[in-house]
N, C-alpha and C positions, 0 to 999 in steps of 0.2 A: 621351447628353448631351442635356439639355433645352435648348431654344432660348431666347435672351434674351427674346424677346417673351412666351413662355409663362411664363417665370421671373417677369417683371414682373407679368404678369396674376395669377399665384398670390399673390405677395407683396402686390400691391395690394388683393386681396380680403381677405387676412388682416389687413392694416393697418386695413381698414374694419370688421373683426369679421364678415365674411360667409364663406360656403363658396365656394371657387373653382368654376368651371364646367369647368375642364380641368386636366390635369396632376396629377390626384388620385392617380395611381399612386405618385408620388414621395412622398406624405404618408401612404399607407395603412398602418395598423398593425392588426393583429389581424383583418383580414377576408380574408386570403389563403386561409383554410380553405374559403371559399364558392366560390372562383374556378372549381375543377374542375367542380363540380355545375352552377354557373350557366352555364358554357360549354357543358356538355352540353345543358342546357335551351334555350340559344339555338340550338344546332345543330338541335334537334327543331322549334323555331319556324321556322327557315329552311327545313326541308323541308316546311312547310305546316301545322304544328300551331299550337296556341294554348295559353296557360297563364297562371295566376294564382299570385302569390306574396305572402304577408303577411309583413312584416318588423316585429319588435317590439323595442323597446328603450327604456329610461328616457331622460329628458332628459339630453343630453350624451353618450349612447352612440354617436352619429354616424349617425343614420338618414338625415338630409339628405345627409350626406357619402357614406354607402353608396349612396344612390340616384343620385347624380351620378357616383360612381365606376363603377357598373354601366352608366350611359348612355354614359360615355366609352368603356368597354370594349366596349360594343355598337356604338358608331359605328365603332370600329376594325375591327369584324368585319362591316361592311356594313349595319347596321341604321340606321333612322331612330329618333330618340328624342324624347320630349317629357316635361315635368314640369308638374304642375298642383297647386297648393297649395289644399287645401280650406278654405273660409271660409264663414260663414253668409251674409254680405252679398254677397260677389263671386262665389263658386263653390260654392253649395250642391250636395252630391253628387247629389241627385235631379233637379237642373235640367240635363238632358243638353245643351240647347242652349248654355248657359253654359259647361259643363265642356268641350264640343267647341271652343267658341271659344278658350278658353285653351289647350287642347291644340294648336290649329293656330297660335296666336300663338307658342308655345314650340317648334314643330317644328324639329328640328335634324338635321343630316347631318354627315358627315366634313368637308364644305366650310364649313359654317356651323352653330354650335351652337344657334342659334334663328333664327326668322324665314325658314325655308327653304321654306315652302309654295308660294309662287309659283314659285320656281325649280324645284321638283319637278313642278308642273304643266306648266310650259313645257318642261322636260326630257322629261316623258312624251309631249307632243305631237311633240317632235323625234324621239323613238324610234318613234312611230307612222309618221311620215312616212319614216323610214329603212326600216321594215318594208314599207310600201307600195311604195317605189322598189326594193326588193330583188329583186322578180320580173322587173324590167326591161320590163314591158309599158306603162309610162307614161313620158311625156315629162317630165323633171324641170322643164322650163321651162313647163308647162301648170299654171299656179297654181290655176286653178278646178277642174280634174280632180284635182289633188292634194289640194285641200281637201275635195272630195266624197268621195274614196276614204279619206282620213284619217278623216272623220266615220263612214263606214260601219265601218271597223275599230274605232273608239272604241265605237260601239254594240255591236259584237260582243263586245268585251272587257268591257264593263259590263252584259251581258245579265242577269246574276244580280242586280246592284243595281237595275237598271231595273224589275225586278218589284215592288220595294217603293218605290223613290224615283226616278220618271222625271225628276224635277226635276234630279237630280244631273247626268245627261248633257245635259239640255236647256240648263242654264246653261253647262256646259263647251263646248257647241257654240256658243252665243251668244258666249262669251268668245274662242273661237277665231276666229270670223268678225269680231269687233270688232278683234282684233289684226290680221287679214289686210287690213282695210279702213283700218287706221291710226287708228281711233277709240280713242284712249287713255283718255279719260274713261269711256266705256262699259266697256272692258276692266277698268279699275280698279274700277268699281262692282260688276261681275259677280264678279270674284275675291274682292271683299270680302263679298258675299252668300254666296258658296260657302264662305268661311271662318267663316260664322256671324255676321258683324258686323251690328249693328242699323242702322236708319236709312239704308239704301242708297236711292238716288234711284229713284223709281218708274219712270222711263223705261228704266233697265237692266233692271229686273225685267219690264217689259212685253215687252221684246225677247226675253227668255228664256221668257216665258210662265209666270212665277211671281208669286205675290202675297204680301204681308206679310213677316214675318221668318221665318227658319228655326226650327221648332218642336222639341220634345222628340223625337218619333218620327223626324222628318226628320234630325236631328242624328245619331241612332244609325245610320241608314241611310247617312248621308254618311261616317261613320267606316268602314263596310264598304266604301264606294267608294274612300276614301283608301287603304286597305290593298291593294285591287286595283291602283291606280295605283302605289303603292310597289313592289309586287312586279313590275309590268310595267316599271317604270324600272330594275330591277336591284337593288333593296334587298331584303335578306333578311327584312324585317318591320319592325315598330314596337315599341320598348320604351317603354312608357308608365308613369311613376311618378306615383301619387296620394300626395302628401306631406301629413303632418299630418292624417290622416283622424281622429285622436282628437279634433279640434275638434267632431265630431259630439256628443260628450258634453255640451258646453256650449250646445247649440242648443236651441230650443224643442221640446217633446215631439213634436208632429207632424212638424216638420222632421227631427228625429232619426230617427224611425221610417221616414220616406220614404228618408233616406239610407241606413240600414242595409238596407232592401229593395232599393235600387238597387244596392248592393254585391253582395247575394245574386243579383240578376238577372244582373249582369256575370259572375259565377263560372259560372252555369248556362249562359248563352249562349256563353261561351268553351268550356266543356266540350261544348256541343252542336255546336260547329264553325262558328258563325255568324261568327266573327272569325279566320279563318286568318291567321297571321302576326302575331298580337298577344300580346305578353307583358306583362300588367298586374301591376304592383307596387303594393301599398299599405302605407304605413309607418304605425306607430301605437305608443302606449305600452302597457305590459302592463295598465294600468288600462282601456284601451279594449277590449283583447281579453278580459279577465277580469272586469271590473267590471260593476256592475248597470246602469250607464248607457251601456254600449257593446254589443259583439257579443252578450253573453249575453242582451240583450233580445229577440233574434230567434233562436229556436231553430234554424231551418233554417240560418242563417248560422253560428251557433256550431258546429253539427255539421259543416259543410263545413270550418271552419278549425281544428277541435280538433286539437292536437298535444301529445304527452306531453313535458313539460319537468321531470318528477319525477326523471329520472336525471342523473347528473354531466354538466355542460355539455360536457365533452370528448367525450361520446358522442352529442352532437346529430346529427340526420339532416338534412343540408343539402337533401335532396330533398323533405322534408316540405312540406305546404302553407303552414306557418308556420315561420319561423326566427327565432332570437333573436340579437341583438347583445350581445356581452359588455360589461359596464359599463366605462367608462374607468377604469383604475386608475393608480397613480402611475408605474409602469414604462412604461406606454404613453404618459403624458403626457410624461415625460422623453424618450422615443424620438421623439415627434412634435416636441418642441422642438429636439432635436439636428438632425433632419432639416431643419427650417425654417432654423436657423442656418447649416447647410452649404449649402443652396440659396441663401440670401441672399448668402453670402459667394462662392459659386462663380463664378470668372471676373472678380471684382471687383478693381480696383487696390489695394483696402484689404483684400484677403482675408486676408492673414497677420495684420494688426492685429485684424480682426473675430474670428478664431478664438483669438487670444491673449488678447483681453479678455473675450469672451463665452464663457467656458469651460463645460465640462460641469457643473462645480461650481456656477458662477453660474446656469446654466439650472435646476439642481435648487433653488437658493435661491429663485429667482423663482417657480418652480412651487409651492413650499411656502408662500410668502407669499400667492399668489393663492388657493390652496386654503384657507389659514387664514382669509382674510377672507370666504371663502364657506362658513364653518361647517365646514370640513374635508371638504366634499363634492366629491371629485375629479371626479365624473361631471358636475358643473355648470361645471367650471373651463376646459375646453379653449378655447372661443372667446375668452374674456377673457384667458387666459394667452398665447395666440398673438398677440392684438392688442397686448398690452402688450410682448411680446418684440420684435415688428417695430417698432411705432410709437414706443415709449418707450425701447427700448434699442438695437436694431440700427441704426435709422436714425440715431440720435444718435452712436453710435460711428463710423459711416461719415462723418457730416457734420462732426463736431467732433473734431479731433486729440487734444484733451486731455480728452475726456470719459471718465470712469471710473464705470461704473454702480454700483460699490461705494461710492464716495464722493459721487457727484453725484445719485444717483437713489434716491428712496424711493417705493415703491408707494402709490398712493392710488386709491381707487375712488369715482367720483361716482355718485349714485343715477340721474342722467340717462343714464349710459352702460350701465346694467344692464337686461337683459331681466327679464321677470316672474319667471322662474324663478330668476335670479341674484340678484334683489332678495329673494325669499323665503329663499334660502339665507343671504344676508348679513344678514337681519333679526335681530329680537330674540333675545338669548341667554337672557333671563330674562323672567318676567312683568312685572318692574319696568321693562323697556325698551319696553313696549307703550304706545303713545300712545292713549288712549281719546278 
């Protein structure tokens, strides 16, 4: 039974036309076939391995949904998670310092779906202190000795990282001392620099012996350090989703080439064992993986990701380096619609009325209407269909006793509420409709 708070969060996201961050197992349709293999790969990551997985699917097939469903599944199994959407201006794939900053901002655990970085760091220091006190040779009231011994243990745990990024432990040491002395401003600045934030006050950086902002190479090493901290804190690893990687196709030629090469480097470094505990997922469209402006532009990357999709979809190998999501069809759209109706109605005082008015038959009619206005393209319809179902129908049935969607509601689509892909699907049906 899903909690009322989680139910409200899911319904609220659908009402706004966005993918929920939690409770996705209640809406998942057609991706259960991947669960067993993904759980096996998560188990391998928890044992100290690393892995990369490419997920392909057309617009509307549920790539973002799949990524968040996997993150939620991973958090329930003791992993930390993060999701970074690739874009040319904010998060170009080849700028690791920017990608790392977004990763840290979206870092989530079972306690908090994002923004968990500082809590993870503080929890790690607490775990170090408990390990220091465990041998019984130190007076727990001796704050100075406890701080010194904790720093010694920290250096030992981060020895592998310090070979390449001594600044990582230096900033952590300064952060811990600032906390111990009650210098909140200094601690805030140092944790911000450690998270890759720019424009940190110079005083804090001087205290830690660092200069400037975190650069590309430093960010890569800091990620390795974060993985050590997560493992030391009892987490099984990090599941990191790179969403909308296909935006590389629309970038300038040099930016696109650098991004593709960065993806290839990630795969090679994970295979080389540099990032134990990391499960990196990249989502993209078939055009990105197969087209001339995507993966195929870089032969080494294309070779690493090549997967045979010529056979019947039901014989796909979920263990392959690249997996494909089935396109959303009419039956899947109706199944999700019914689940959303049932979730919305569950436990509500108006549950009986909601189920009686918003019948399976009405859901089918609404799905057909939305799909029809989008040129019959079912794969483009899910977001808009669920938004209309919740905000225009279910909400009104609950709020107004005499509202009958058959009599009082007619579907309308405004251009301002459509995404680029939805607008393209709903656009000109003939050359006469094209405005020149």
